[in-house]
Each structure stands twice: as structure tokens, then as C-alpha cells.
C-alpha positions as CSV (number, residue, x, y, z in Angstrom):
1,X,1.4,-20.1,9.1
2,X,3.2,-18.3,6.3
3,X,4.9,-16.0,9.0
4,X,5.9,-19.0,11.0
5,X,7.7,-20.5,7.9
6,X,9.4,-17.3,7.2
7,X,10.6,-16.9,10.8
8,X,11.8,-20.6,10.7
9,X,13.7,-19.9,7.6
10,X,15.4,-16.8,9.0
11,X,16.4,-18.8,12.1
12,X,17.9,-21.6,10.0
13,X,19.8,-19.0,7.9
14,X,20.9,-17.4,11.2
15,X,22.3,-20.8,12.3
16,X,24.2,-21.1,9.1
17,X,25.7,-17.6,9.4
18,X,26.7,-18.2,13.1
19,X,28.6,-21.4,12.1
20,X,30.3,-19.7,9.2
21,X,31.6,-17.0,11.8
22,X,32.5,-19.7,14.2
23,X,34.4,-21.6,11.5
24,X,36.4,-18.5,10.6
25,X,37.3,-17.9,14.2
26,X,38.3,-21.5,14.6
27,X,40.5,-21.3,11.5
28,X,42.4,-18.4,12.9
29,X,42.7,-20.0,16.3
30,X,44.0,-23.2,14.9
31,X,46.6,-21.5,12.8
32,X,47.9,-19.5,15.7
33,X,47.9,-22.5,18.1
34,X,51.1,-24.6,18.2
35,X,54.6,-24.9,19.6
36,X,55.6,-21.8,17.7
37,X,53.5,-18.9,18.9
38,X,52.3,-16.5,16.2
39,X,50.1,-13.4,16.5
40,X,46.8,-13.1,14.7
41,X,48.2,-10.1,12.9
42,X,51.2,-12.1,11.6
43,X,48.9,-14.9,10.4
44,X,46.6,-12.6,8.6
45,X,49.5,-10.8,7.0
46,X,51.1,-14.0,5.8
47,X,47.8,-15.2,4.3
48,X,47.3,-11.9,2.6
49,X,50.7,-11.9,1.2
50,X,50.5,-15.4,-0.3
51,X,47.3,-14.7,-1.8
52,X,47.6,-11.2,-3.2
53,X,51.4,-10.6,-3.0
54,X,50.9,-7.5,-0.7
55,X,52.6,-7.4,2.7
56,X,52.0,-5.0,5.6
57,X,55.3,-5.2,7.4
58,X,58.1,-7.6,7.5
59,X,57.5,-11.4,7.4
60,X,60.2,-14.0,8.1
61,X,60.6,-17.0,6.0
62,X,60.3,-19.2,9.1
63,X,56.8,-17.8,9.8
64,X,55.7,-18.3,6.2
65,X,56.8,-21.9,6.3
66,X,55.0,-22.5,9.5
67,X,51.8,-20.8,8.5
68,X,51.6,-21.5,4.8
69,X,53.5,-24.8,4.3
70,X,52.6,-26.5,7.5
71,X,49.4,-25.3,9.3
72,X,47.4,-23.9,6.4
73,X,47.2,-27.3,4.5
74,X,46.3,-29.2,7.7
75,X,43.6,-26.6,8.5
76,X,42.0,-26.8,5.1
77,X,42.2,-30.6,5.1
78,X,40.4,-30.8,8.4
79,X,37.7,-28.5,7.0
80,X,37.3,-30.7,3.9
81,X,37.4,-33.9,5.9
82,X,34.8,-32.8,8.3
83,X,32.6,-31.5,5.5
84,X,32.9,-34.7,3.7
85,X,32.1,-37.1,6.6
86,X,29.3,-34.9,7.9
87,X,27.7,-34.6,4.5
88,X,28.1,-38.3,3.8
89,X,26.5,-39.2,7.0
90,X,23.5,-37.0,6.3
91,X,23.1,-38.6,2.9
92,X,23.3,-42.1,4.1
93,X,20.9,-41.4,7.1
94,X,18.4,-39.9,4.7
95,X,18.7,-42.6,2.1
96,X,18.4,-45.4,4.6
97,X,15.9,-43.6,6.9
98,X,18.1,-44.8,9.8
99,X,19.6,-42.4,12.3
100,X,22.4,-44.9,13.2
101,X,23.9,-45.0,9.7
102,X,27.3,-43.4,9.2
103,X,29.7,-42.9,6.2
104,X,31.5,-46.3,6.8
105,X,28.5,-48.5,6.8
106,X,29.0,-50.0,3.4
107,X,32.6,-51.0,4.1
108,X,34.5,-48.0,2.9
109,X,36.6,-47.8,6.1
110,X,37.5,-51.6,6.0
111,X,38.3,-51.3,2.3
112,X,40.4,-48.3,2.8
113,X,42.3,-49.8,5.7
114,X,43.0,-53.0,3.7
115,X,44.3,-50.8,0.8
116,X,46.5,-48.8,3.1
117,X,47.8,-51.9,4.8
118,X,48.6,-53.6,1.5
119,X,50.6,-50.5,0.4
120,X,52.5,-50.4,3.8
121,X,53.4,-54.1,3.9
122,X,54.3,-54.4,0.2
123,X,55.5,-50.8,-0.7
124,X,57.5,-52.0,-3.8
125,X,54.6,-53.9,-5.3
126,X,51.5,-51.9,-4.7
127,X,50.5,-48.3,-5.3
128,X,51.1,-45.4,-2.8
129,X,49.0,-45.5,0.4
130,X,46.6,-42.8,-0.6
131,X,45.8,-44.3,-4.0
132,X,45.6,-47.8,-2.8
133,X,43.3,-46.8,0.1
134,X,41.0,-44.9,-2.3
135,X,40.8,-47.7,-4.8
136,X,39.9,-50.4,-2.3
137,X,37.3,-48.1,-0.4
138,X,35.5,-47.8,-3.6
139,X,35.8,-51.4,-4.4
140,X,34.4,-52.4,-1.1
141,X,31.3,-50.1,-1.6
142,X,30.9,-51.4,-5.2
143,X,31.1,-54.9,-4.0
144,X,28.4,-54.3,-1.3
145,X,26.3,-52.5,-3.9
146,X,26.5,-55.4,-6.5
147,X,25.9,-58.0,-3.8
148,X,22.7,-56.4,-2.7
149,X,21.3,-55.9,-6.3
150,X,18.6,-58.3,-7.1
151,X,16.4,-58.2,-10.2
152,X,17.8,-54.7,-11.1
153,X,16.7,-53.2,-7.7
154,X,18.5,-52.3,-4.6
155,X,17.1,-53.2,-1.1
156,X,18.1,-50.7,1.5
157,X,18.3,-53.4,4.4
158,X,20.2,-55.8,1.9
159,X,22.7,-53.0,1.0
160,X,23.5,-52.3,4.7
161,X,23.9,-56.1,5.4
162,X,26.1,-56.5,2.3
163,X,28.2,-53.6,3.6
164,X,28.6,-55.4,6.9
165,X,29.6,-58.6,5.2
166,X,32.1,-56.9,2.9
167,X,33.5,-54.8,5.9
168,X,34.0,-58.0,7.9
169,X,35.8,-59.6,5.0
170,X,38.2,-56.7,4.6
171,X,38.7,-56.4,8.3
172,X,39.9,-60.0,8.3
173,X,42.3,-59.2,5.4
174,X,43.6,-56.3,7.4
175,X,44.3,-58.7,10.3
176,X,46.2,-60.9,7.9
177,X,48.3,-57.9,6.8
178,X,49.1,-57.0,10.4
179,X,50.2,-60.6,11.1
180,X,52.6,-60.4,8.1
181,X,53.9,-57.1,8.8
182,X,57.1,-56.1,10.7
183,X,57.1,-54.0,13.8
184,X,57.5,-50.6,12.1
185,X,54.9,-51.6,9.4
186,X,52.4,-52.8,12.2
187,X,52.9,-49.4,14.0
188,X,52.3,-47.5,10.7
189,X,49.1,-49.4,10.0
190,X,47.8,-48.9,13.4
191,X,48.4,-45.1,13.3
192,X,46.9,-44.9,9.9
193,X,43.7,-46.6,11.1
194,X,43.5,-44.1,14.1
195,X,43.3,-41.2,11.7
196,X,45.5,-38.1,11.5
197,X,46.2,-34.9,9.5
198,X,50.0,-34.9,10.1
199,X,50.8,-35.8,6.4
200,X,48.3,-33.2,4.9
201,X,50.0,-31.2,1.9
202,X,48.7,-28.8,-0.6
203,X,48.4,-31.5,-3.2
204,X,46.1,-33.3,-1.0
205,X,44.1,-30.3,-0.4
206,X,43.6,-29.6,-4.1
207,X,42.5,-33.2,-4.9
208,X,40.1,-33.3,-1.9
209,X,38.7,-29.8,-2.6
210,X,37.8,-30.7,-6.2
211,X,36.0,-34.0,-5.3
212,X,34.4,-32.9,-2.0
213,X,33.2,-29.4,-3.2
214,X,31.6,-31.0,-6.4
215,X,29.9,-33.8,-4.3
216,X,28.7,-31.3,-1.7
217,X,27.1,-29.0,-4.4
218,X,25.4,-32.1,-5.9
219,X,24.1,-33.2,-2.6
220,X,22.8,-29.6,-1.7
221,X,21.1,-29.1,-5.0
222,X,19.3,-32.5,-4.8
223,X,18.6,-32.2,-1.1
224,X,14.8,-31.6,-1.6
225,X,14.7,-35.0,-3.3
226,X,16.3,-36.5,-0.3
227,X,13.5,-35.1,1.8
228,X,11.0,-37.0,-0.4
229,X,13.0,-40.3,-0.3
230,X,13.2,-39.9,3.7
231,X,9.4,-40.0,3.8
232,X,9.3,-43.4,2.1
233,X,9.8,-45.1,-1.2
234,X,6.0,-45.3,-2.1
235,X,5.4,-41.7,-1.1
236,X,8.3,-40.6,-3.3
237,X,7.0,-42.6,-6.2
238,X,3.5,-41.0,-5.8
239,X,5.2,-37.6,-6.0
240,X,7.0,-38.6,-9.2
241,X,10.4,-39.4,-7.8
242,X,12.3,-42.6,-8.7
243,X,13.7,-43.5,-5.3
244,X,16.1,-46.1,-6.5
245,X,17.6,-43.7,-9.1
246,X,18.3,-41.0,-6.5
247,X,19.4,-43.3,-3.8
248,X,22.0,-44.5,-6.2
249,X,23.1,-40.9,-6.9
250,X,23.3,-40.1,-3.2
251,X,25.0,-43.3,-2.2
252,X,27.7,-42.7,-5.0
253,X,28.2,-39.1,-4.0
254,X,28.5,-39.9,-0.2
255,X,30.9,-42.9,-1.0
256,X,33.1,-40.7,-3.3
257,X,33.4,-38.1,-0.6
258,X,34.2,-40.6,2.1
259,X,36.7,-42.6,-0.1
260,X,38.8,-39.6,-1.1
261,X,38.8,-38.2,2.5
262,X,39.6,-41.5,4.2
263,X,42.4,-42.1,1.7
264,X,44.1,-38.9,2.9
265,X,43.4,-38.8,6.6
266,X,42.6,-42.4,7.7
267,X,39.6,-43.5,9.7
268,X,38.0,-40.8,11.6
269,X,34.9,-41.9,13.5
270,X,31.8,-40.1,14.9
271,X,31.8,-37.0,12.8
272,X,29.5,-38.4,10.1
273,X,27.2,-40.0,12.8
274,X,26.7,-37.1,15.2
275,X,26.8,-34.0,13.0
276,X,23.7,-34.8,11.1
277,X,21.9,-35.3,14.5
278,X,23.2,-32.0,15.8
279,X,22.0,-30.2,12.6
280,X,18.5,-31.8,12.8
281,X,18.3,-30.7,16.5
282,X,18.8,-27.1,15.3
283,X,16.8,-27.1,12.1
284,X,14.4,-30.1,11.9
285,X,14.5,-32.8,9.3
286,X,14.6,-30.6,6.2
287,X,17.8,-31.7,4.4
288,X,18.0,-28.4,2.5
289,X,19.3,-27.1,5.9
290,X,20.6,-30.3,7.5
291,X,23.3,-30.7,4.9
292,X,24.9,-27.2,5.1
293,X,24.6,-27.1,8.9
294,X,26.0,-30.6,9.3
295,X,28.9,-29.9,7.0
296,X,29.8,-26.6,8.8
297,X,29.5,-28.4,12.1
298,X,31.8,-31.2,10.9
299,X,34.3,-28.7,9.8
300,X,34.3,-26.8,13.1
301,X,34.4,-30.1,15.1
302,X,37.2,-31.7,13.2
303,X,39.2,-28.5,13.3
304,X,38.9,-28.2,17.0
305,X,39.8,-31.9,17.5
306,X,42.8,-31.6,15.2
307,X,44.1,-28.5,17.2
308,X,43.7,-30.4,20.5
309,X,45.4,-33.4,19.0
310,X,48.5,-31.5,17.9
311,X,48.7,-29.1,21.0
312,X,47.7,-31.1,24.0
313,X,51.0,-32.8,24.4
314,X,54.5,-32.4,23.1
315,X,53.8,-35.3,20.6
316,X,50.7,-35.9,18.5
317,X,47.6,-37.7,19.5
318,X,45.8,-39.5,16.6
319,X,42.7,-37.5,15.8
320,X,40.5,-40.5,15.9
321,X,41.0,-40.9,19.6
322,X,40.0,-37.3,20.2
323,X,36.8,-37.6,18.0
324,X,35.7,-40.7,19.8
325,X,36.4,-39.2,23.4
326,X,34.5,-36.1,22.7
327,X,32.0,-37.6,20.3
328,X,30.4,-40.1,22.5
329,X,29.3,-37.8,25.4
330,X,28.3,-35.3,22.8
331,X,26.0,-37.7,21.1
332,X,24.4,-38.6,24.4
333,X,23.7,-35.1,25.1
334,X,22.1,-34.7,21.7
335,X,19.9,-37.7,22.3
336,X,18.8,-36.3,25.7
337,X,18.1,-32.9,24.2
338,X,16.1,-34.4,21.5
339,X,14.0,-36.8,23.2
340,X,14.1,-35.7,26.9
341,X,15.5,-39.1,27.8
342,X,18.6,-41.1,27.1
343,X,17.1,-43.7,24.7
344,X,14.3,-43.3,22.3
């Protein structure tokens, strides 16, 4: 029994190592890919030069601008967004003990969409798009949280239903904004809601990195408590864990990651739903491994989707379309591999 646990742990660590290697290869491939062809040597030389100041050979200012100012922030933003959405999905699914829960279940996407639409339609009155989307995403989740709170306790089913209600209200408000908008504003709202990394800049990377890394570390450190909560509230209480307290911590952590990510890249579906499933297929239900595996898988998946979105055609396809097209059959495959049939 002890040897089996050791072998299982080694296997899980091997999966994490392989995903890290795959992520590094995907990063290099993504930076190389594009309308302007660059060799791997040139890319690595530019990255080394910008980090250390040391250069092996000549580097043109054009190549530096392409790699460091355009592609690198976009690649890092894709990694951060994929990590945030996948980790948030794992936290929500563990808290609610529901495999169909995803990062936008509490109305964060609808709230962010309304905030972005408000800033687009009334640019001179309201805050910039990113800040407005972030504020309303947090407000939507807070409203759902307060609506479900009764006698000082939070009911999981009531919280999900409250999220659906709040999301519906904000979706209606987004429709009003679309009705009031001009043609160019309507187009901008639509593209924002489809998701995209075309506006990614270093400032966005810095802000997202601080919030997402801190939230990820918090989630990983407390992942063993999420295991106990996933068993059931009564079982968690019998083991000395306050489930309501830690559910609140996990929900706040997941919401903060989702809100800061969505405010920058828009609505990107499927990542937070299917990556925790893929991680559990590899490692089982232990969240100490599900969270890092899901986050790495989310980073790789979103990076691949973004590379396809910007290189498949001469223009750029919104990344939300790519994640949905690839995500649906991938989730069906996961379900078949996990259960031996399509539906459980």
C-alpha cells in the first residue's frame, strides 16, 4: 500500500514535469509563430538580451519590437489567463462538489461584460474598460454572495442560484447597452465579449501576475482543506475544518483571479470547465495535484488557442471562438475516457 502511494505520487510529479516542459516548448513555438518569421535562436537571444543585457550576435530593433513588445506580453498574458481560469474552475468545482461549475457561475462574466459595455458606450463618463469590467465583475459576485447569505450562513445551492439570477440581470443590462450603442460601439462590445489577447501589454501582465500568482499560491497551500470540503460539510466539520470559512476563502480567491483575468482578456469559455476534468483524469480527485495540473494545462491550452487565433488567417479570430470549437469535443472525449460512455 505504501509503495503504491509512492508510485502514484511519482507519477503525478512526472505529469507536472511533462506539462512544464510542454509549456516551455509551447511558449517558444508561440513566439516564433506569426506573419514575421523568426528563428528560435533569434528569439532566445532577444529574451536573454532583455533579461541580462548580454547578446550573442546582432539583433535588429524590429525583431526586438516584435518579440519583446508584441508577442512576449501576449504569451505571458495567455499563460496567466489560462492559469487563472483553470485554477478558479478547480476551486469552484471543489467547493460546490459539482463537476459542471465553472469560473463564471456566480455572474462574474455578465458583470464584467456590463462594466466593459458601460465604459465603451459612455467613455467620457465611466472608468476605462479594464477597470470598469473588474469592478462590476466583483460587484456581481458580491451581490450573489450577499443574496444567498441567510442567518450568517452560505448555502451552496442558494449561492449558485443567486449567481444565475445576478448573471441574468447583468445580461439584460448588457442588452440595453447594445441597444443604446452605435455601430462601432456595438462591434467593440461584441468583440470584447468574445475574448481576445490583442490588447495585452506589459502593464496588464504585471497587474495580472501579482494577483493571479498570489491567488494561485493561496489555493495550492490550502488545497488539502479543499479535499476535505469536497467530501462533504459534515465530514469536514468532524475533522475540525470550518467548511463555510474555507469556502468563502476559496470563492474569494477564485473570483479575484477570474475578475482580474476577464477584465483584461474578455470572456473566454471552456478553460475553467474542462481543465480540472482533464487534471482529475490524470491524477484522481486529490486537489493538491489537480490545481497545479489544471493550471499548467490551462496555460498550455490557452496559449495554443491564441497562437491558432492569430495565425490561422490574415486577420485575427477571437480566442473565445477557438476555445469553444476545440473545447466541446475535448470535453466529450474526457467524459468518454473517464466513464466509458458519453454520459454519466
